[in-house]
C-alpha positions, 0 to 999 in steps of 0.5 A: 897676206902681206904683213904690212897690212897688219895695221893701218895706223902707226903706233908710236914708241910712247904709246905702250909702256916699255913696249917696242914701237910697232913700225909704220906698216908701210915700212915693213917691207923686208923679212928683217922688218917683218920679223921685228914687227912680229916680235913687237906684236907679242908684247901686246899680250904682256904690256898695257896700253894707254888711251887710244892705244889700249886694246880696249880702245882698239877693239872697237873696230876689232881690226887688230884681232882680225890681223892676228888671226890672219897672221896666224893662218898665214903661218907668221905667228905660231898658233899654239903660242898665240892661244897660250899668250891669249890665256896668259894675258887673262892672268895679268893686270889688264882691266876688264875691257882689255881682258875681253879683247884677249877672250875674243881673240882666243875665241876667234882662233876657234881652238879645237877640242884637242887644243882645249884639252891641252890647255885644260889646266890653264882654263881651270886656273882662270876660274879664280880670275879677278875679272868676272868676264874672264871667269864667265869665259873659263866656265863656258870653256870648261863646260864645253870641254867637260862634255866631250872629255870629262875632267877628273872630278876632284880637280874640277870641284876644287877649281870651281870653288871660287866661282860659287862666290861670284855675284853673277847668276849664270856662272854659279848655276853652271858651276853647280851643274858641273859639280853635280856631274862630277859627283855623279861620275865620282861618288867619292867626291860628294863631300867636296861637292857638298862643301863647294855647293854649300857656298852658294846657299847665301847667293843673292839670286833666289834661283841660285840658292834654290839650285844649291839647296836642291843639290843638297836635298839630292845628297841628303843621305850624304850630309855629315854632321859638319855639313848639317851644322853649316847648313843650320848656321846658314839658315838665318841669312837665307831668303824666306822661301829658301829658309823653309826648304833648308829647315825641312831638309834639316828636319828630314836628315834629323836634327839629332845628328847636330847634337 
């Protein structure tokens, strides 16, 4: 593949804040020019663009992602560095439209199970990202990785705690499933699992609150006085149908434990 076909538009120096200019593709004809272009391309993962030169705008045609994958497959860009740069960009101050671009690029590179395993720590760190679509991506990646290569239960539960505060339904439901699986694999982590899932009791979606409560019901014998007090304090804020189940759980476990 000829590197000069990477882009079919010239990018001016002023287009990206502080970013070296991506040369007009028609001028990239020598090894030195090619190396200069490749060096400039890495800046896409570090510096936000403006207007029509932002990744959010460029992604409308997805051509730039295809070019990155082609460059990688041709050996002009290191695959490991490209995967790492895509994940690192998700922890920078790009807006949601731009972070979606990096998620799509990472996905289109089709990382293997081994490549995902090596980046498990980076993926876990993204569970605390500010952009909701990044959290969704991370949860899905962790869910898939955990199926084939179980993540240490304590590490997984700790990393998932921020997800339970997400307003989204799907990611929290997935997080509940992952924590339940972790506690099943490592019963000694049930206190941490209970504490994490307790956060989802007051979720705005009734199905999430019920799923959280169902997990607590399964662990009724493991609810200590601290957990029961937290459950009791949550009751007034719960939806009516969930309230009834929460009160029944409190009755079952014995309110005497709260005194």
